[in-house]
VMD Tcl script that draws the C-alpha trace (Angstrom):
set ca {
  {3.89 -32.03 -3.31}
  {0.98 -30.62 -1.99}
  {-0.11 -26.95 -1.67}
  {-0.10 -25.36 1.82}
  {-2.89 -23.03 3.39}
  {-1.59 -20.74 5.59}
  {-3.64 -19.15 8.20}
  {-3.20 -15.96 9.72}
  {-1.26 -17.16 12.76}
  {1.08 -18.80 9.95}
  {1.40 -15.43 8.28}
  {1.93 -13.68 11.73}
  {4.76 -15.77 12.66}
  {6.57 -15.74 9.05}
  {6.10 -12.22 7.70}
  {8.20 -9.36 8.77}
  {8.12 -5.49 7.60}
  {11.79 -6.41 5.85}
  {10.37 -8.94 4.06}
  {7.24 -7.30 2.59}
  {9.62 -4.61 1.92}
  {11.84 -6.73 -0.18}
  {8.97 -8.41 -1.98}
  {7.28 -5.14 -2.84}
  {10.23 -3.67 -4.09}
  {11.16 -7.01 -6.27}
  {7.51 -6.82 -7.55}
  {7.66 -3.57 -9.00}
  {11.13 -3.52 -10.51}
  {9.38 -6.43 -12.54}
  {6.56 -4.63 -13.37}
  {8.71 -1.44 -14.15}
  {11.11 -3.61 -16.21}
  {8.09 -5.31 -18.59}
  {8.43 -8.60 -16.47}
  {5.35 -8.67 -14.79}
  {1.62 -9.00 -15.34}
  {-0.88 -7.12 -13.20}
  {-4.58 -6.99 -14.02}
  {-6.94 -4.01 -12.31}
  {-9.29 -5.01 -9.90}
  {-12.61 -6.41 -10.52}
  {-15.47 -6.24 -8.51}
  {-18.83 -7.94 -8.11}
  {-21.59 -6.39 -5.85}
  {-24.60 -7.71 -4.70}
  {-27.01 -5.79 -2.22}
  {-25.22 -6.93 0.96}
  {-21.61 -7.72 -0.14}
  {-18.94 -7.22 -2.54}
  {-16.38 -9.46 -4.06}
  {-13.02 -7.79 -5.28}
  {-10.23 -9.78 -7.15}
  {-6.72 -8.71 -8.57}
  {-4.78 -11.06 -10.48}
  {-1.24 -11.29 -11.98}
  {1.84 -13.03 -12.77}
  {5.69 -12.81 -11.64}
  {6.95 -15.11 -14.37}
  {10.68 -14.65 -13.09}
  {9.66 -16.02 -9.85}
  {7.51 -18.76 -11.32}
  {4.28 -17.83 -9.91}
  {0.91 -16.49 -10.81}
  {-2.14 -15.98 -8.91}
  {-4.97 -13.76 -7.71}
  {-6.17 -12.45 -4.33}
  {-9.74 -12.81 -3.61}
  {-11.65 -10.63 -0.82}
  {-15.26 -10.06 0.22}
  {-16.64 -6.83 2.22}
  {-19.94 -6.77 4.00}
  {-21.00 -5.31 7.13}
  {-20.09 -8.41 9.10}
  {-16.57 -8.18 7.68}
  {-14.00 -8.35 5.31}
  {-12.35 -11.65 4.36}
  {-9.05 -11.76 2.05}
  {-7.40 -15.00 0.49}
  {-4.52 -14.96 -1.91}
  {-4.30 -18.07 -4.36}
  {-0.55 -18.79 -5.71}
  {0.01 -21.17 -8.65}
  {2.91 -22.51 -10.50}
  {3.18 -20.71 -13.46}
  {5.18 -23.63 -15.04}
  {2.12 -25.89 -15.01}
  {-0.70 -24.12 -13.41}
  {-0.94 -26.36 -10.07}
  {-2.04 -24.67 -6.95}
  {1.05 -23.64 -4.70}
  {-0.68 -22.21 -1.56}
  {-3.75 -20.54 -0.53}
  {-2.86 -17.86 1.95}
  {-5.20 -15.87 4.64}
  {-4.36 -12.24 3.59}
  {-5.66 -9.77 6.37}
  {-2.40 -9.41 7.72}
  {-0.52 -9.98 4.35}
  {-2.50 -7.10 2.98}
  {-2.19 -4.65 5.61}
  {1.97 -5.52 5.33}
  {2.13 -5.31 1.86}
  {0.21 -2.03 1.66}
  {2.49 -0.57 4.16}
  {5.55 -1.65 2.33}
  {4.04 -0.16 -0.76}
  {3.97 3.47 0.85}
  {7.65 2.58 2.55}
  {9.36 2.02 -0.88}
  {7.64 5.30 -2.35}
  {8.87 7.28 0.50}
  {12.45 5.63 -0.12}
  {12.40 6.98 -3.58}
  {10.48 10.13 -3.10}
  {11.07 11.67 0.15}
  {13.54 13.78 1.23}
  {16.45 11.70 2.98}
  {16.43 13.73 5.99}
  {12.46 13.27 6.36}
  {12.02 12.88 10.13}
  {8.41 14.27 10.83}
  {5.56 12.08 9.91}
  {1.81 13.24 10.22}
  {-0.81 10.60 9.54}
  {-4.69 10.70 8.99}
  {-6.13 7.30 10.34}
  {-5.43 5.38 13.17}
  {-6.82 2.29 11.94}
  {-5.48 -1.31 10.77}
  {-3.89 -0.09 7.34}
  {-2.36 2.87 9.46}
  {0.41 0.24 11.36}
  {1.94 -0.84 8.30}
  {2.51 2.49 7.01}
  {4.22 4.03 9.72}
  {6.13 0.77 10.51}
  {7.86 0.92 6.90}
  {8.18 4.86 7.23}
  {10.30 4.15 10.07}
  {12.47 1.70 8.35}
  {13.21 3.81 5.07}
  {13.77 7.29 6.68}
  {15.21 8.72 9.84}
  {11.82 9.18 11.69}
  {11.83 10.76 14.99}
  {8.40 12.55 15.48}
  {5.07 11.21 14.36}
  {1.78 12.84 14.66}
  {-1.84 11.31 14.59}
  {-5.21 12.86 13.14}
  {-8.11 10.79 13.98}
  {-11.95 11.29 14.23}
  {-11.99 9.04 17.37}
  {-9.70 10.19 20.18}
  {-9.85 7.32 21.96}
  {-8.71 5.17 19.40}
  {-5.74 7.65 18.19}
  {-4.29 7.75 21.87}
  {-4.33 3.81 21.72}
  {-3.06 3.67 18.67}
  {-0.07 6.36 19.51}
  {0.37 4.52 22.67}
  {0.78 1.13 20.68}
  {3.22 2.58 18.17}
  {5.31 4.12 20.37}
  {5.92 0.78 22.40}
  {6.40 -0.87 18.63}
  {8.71 1.38 17.30}
  {10.41 3.66 19.93}
  {9.35 6.37 18.03}
  {7.21 9.47 19.94}
  {3.75 8.94 18.43}
  {1.31 11.30 19.65}
  {-2.05 12.98 18.77}
  {-1.83 16.10 16.43}
  {-2.75 19.31 17.98}
  {-4.95 20.33 14.66}
  {-5.03 18.71 11.47}
  {-3.59 21.79 10.09}
  {-0.69 21.96 12.53}
  {0.17 18.44 11.29}
  {0.06 19.27 7.71}
  {2.19 22.44 7.83}
  {4.91 20.61 9.96}
  {4.79 17.13 8.02}
  {8.13 15.85 6.08}
  {6.04 12.75 5.20}
  {1.89 12.86 4.96}
  {-0.11 9.75 4.88}
  {-3.48 9.75 4.28}
  {-5.31 6.28 5.08}
  {-8.90 6.52 5.76}
  {-12.33 5.82 4.34}
  {-12.89 9.64 3.97}
  {-15.15 10.72 0.95}
  {-14.32 14.17 1.05}
  {-10.63 15.78 1.11}
  {-8.95 15.79 4.68}
  {-7.16 18.91 4.61}
  {-6.58 21.94 2.58}
  {-3.42 21.58 -0.05}
  {-2.13 25.02 0.46}
  {-1.33 23.51 4.25}
  {1.41 21.28 2.49}
  {4.95 22.38 2.97}
  {7.59 22.46 0.32}
  {9.52 19.43 0.45}
  {6.83 17.36 1.81}
  {6.00 13.44 0.53}
  {2.51 12.40 0.63}
  {1.66 8.87 0.72}
  {-2.27 8.56 -0.23}
  {-3.45 5.17 0.59}
  {-7.30 5.18 1.04}
  {-8.59 6.54 -1.73}
  {-9.08 2.91 -3.78}
  {-12.49 3.56 -5.50}
  {-14.06 6.96 -6.92}
  {-16.33 7.32 -4.24}
  {-13.66 8.04 -1.92}
  {-11.39 11.07 -1.75}
  {-8.85 12.10 0.77}
  {-6.91 15.21 -1.20}
  {-8.28 18.54 -2.79}
  {-7.25 19.42 -6.06}
  {-5.10 21.79 -4.97}
  {-2.97 19.24 -3.09}
  {-2.74 17.23 -6.18}
  {-1.96 20.05 -8.37}
  {0.83 21.01 -6.33}
  {2.80 18.09 -6.35}
  {5.68 18.46 -8.95}
  {5.63 14.34 -9.42}
  {2.47 12.11 -9.08}
  {3.21 8.33 -8.65}
  {0.98 5.92 -9.22}
  {1.43 1.69 -8.36}
  {-0.13 1.26 -12.00}
  {-1.76 3.77 -14.23}
  {-4.59 1.56 -15.51}
  {-5.66 1.00 -11.90}
  {-5.41 4.48 -10.93}
  {-7.31 5.80 -13.86}
  {-10.15 3.39 -12.99}
  {-10.41 3.77 -9.32}
  {-8.03 6.73 -7.82}
  {-10.50 8.97 -6.32}
  {-8.16 11.74 -5.43}
  {-7.27 11.93 -9.14}
  {-10.37 11.57 -11.17}
  {-11.46 15.49 -11.14}
  {-8.34 16.87 -12.13}
  {-8.17 13.91 -14.70}
  {-11.86 14.76 -16.26}
  {-11.14 18.86 -16.14}
  {-8.01 18.11 -17.97}
  {-5.96 19.36 -15.29}
  {-3.62 16.34 -15.22}
  {-3.28 13.71 -17.69}
  {-2.55 10.29 -18.03}
  {1.04 10.66 -19.16}
  {2.16 12.62 -16.08}
  {1.36 10.12 -14.12}
  {4.74 7.81 -12.95}
  {4.18 4.23 -12.02}
  {6.25 3.17 -8.63}
  {7.93 0.34 -11.05}
  {9.34 2.88 -13.26}
  {11.33 4.64 -10.28}
  {12.45 1.28 -9.24}
  {13.86 0.18 -12.25}
  {15.67 3.50 -13.01}
  {13.24 4.45 -16.13}
  {12.36 7.56 -14.49}
  {13.75 10.01 -12.15}
  {12.43 10.65 -8.69}
  {12.38 13.97 -6.49}
  {13.94 16.71 -8.54}
  {15.21 18.93 -5.63}
  {14.45 19.25 -1.82}
  {11.55 21.76 -2.25}
  {9.60 19.48 -4.59}
  {6.23 18.25 -3.06}
  {5.55 14.65 -4.31}
  {2.76 12.25 -3.95}
  {2.34 8.55 -4.30}
  {-1.44 7.31 -4.63}
  {-1.69 3.63 -3.54}
  {-4.24 1.35 -4.81}
  {-2.68 -2.04 -4.66}
  {-1.75 -4.77 -7.09}
  {-1.90 -8.32 -7.20}
  {1.52 -8.61 -7.82}
  {2.39 -7.17 -4.27}
  {0.42 -9.83 -2.84}
  {2.02 -12.44 -4.79}
  {5.62 -11.42 -4.19}
  {4.75 -11.58 -0.58}
  {2.89 -14.98 -0.48}
  {5.27 -16.73 -2.79}
  {8.20 -15.87 -0.05}
  {5.75 -16.87 2.96}
  {5.37 -20.23 1.18}
  {9.18 -20.53 1.03}
  {9.64 -19.88 4.27}
  {6.68 -22.13 5.76}
  {7.88 -25.30 3.73}
  {11.32 -24.75 5.68}
  {9.92 -24.30 9.14}
  {7.29 -26.78 8.63}
  {4.20 -24.45 8.89}
  {0.73 -24.45 7.35}
  {-1.51 -27.44 6.42}
  {-1.37 -29.79 3.30}
  {-3.97 -29.61 1.18}
  {-4.73 -32.38 -1.54}
  {-5.53 -29.72 -4.18}
  {-1.99 -28.91 -4.97}
  {-1.94 -32.72 -6.58}
  {-4.17 -32.15 -9.01}
}
mol new
graphics top color blue
foreach p $ca { graphics top sphere $p radius 0.5 }
foreach p [lrange $ca 0 end-1] q [lrange $ca 1 end] { graphics top cylinder $p $q radius 0.2 }
display resetview
């Protein structure tokens, strides 16, 4: 059987947030049970662009592979390569811009389902870009969200995002009156920006708040100050090795000895029941999301199965090699 190429249009036809949540949950359960392989992101840089590669394996699902993406001033381009773990044959190549946004949102949704209070209804979100869409979609599926406030540097973009998400999710989404007011009222706070310095004062976090920090996936990026991290009674990461290598929010505390590797709880450990989650209603919890190849591979494997069922995608002779 030939490999399939799924382009962005195919992915958009097939991928739902419910599918992404199921796939990402399965991937982290496998990781937390020692049944997955994940290799931290590697980067190759030249003056005009950069290549980023994440690789891993899900043996129980019979797949391994990698996501490669490039970034430049012109654009960012994403492609997942999925291989058969039994014989190494190429199964699929999947364009992964929409896929990546959805799986990142699903990871935040999974973390919130395990760490946010069950009655969490008010969400604050820093950022009104592409990635913010997936974050909010996933949260609305795992918690009874009734009100969302958004803080963004661009008022017009913020209003457009609020209008779009209100229509899409049927939830009241509006610009925040101020960053401080948004944070102080949040049951769940999301940061999904490219900020290089903290977005808010950690003292503003209310008791019981859960924070999904999704933008600090490089050492030059930082969305949270030290107070915000230190106030968290539980700090969760998708992968310790990846977090230690590139979580800009955590690096200052790790370097000063105010946070230690052994304090970081992996998301898979929560899913697999190897570590308890929130301890009480007043605890502040934090999830630092850097991204893992196994998230992409789990989603791509399910898309491949659906594409074959529905006759989507283009056949590639490469899969016969």
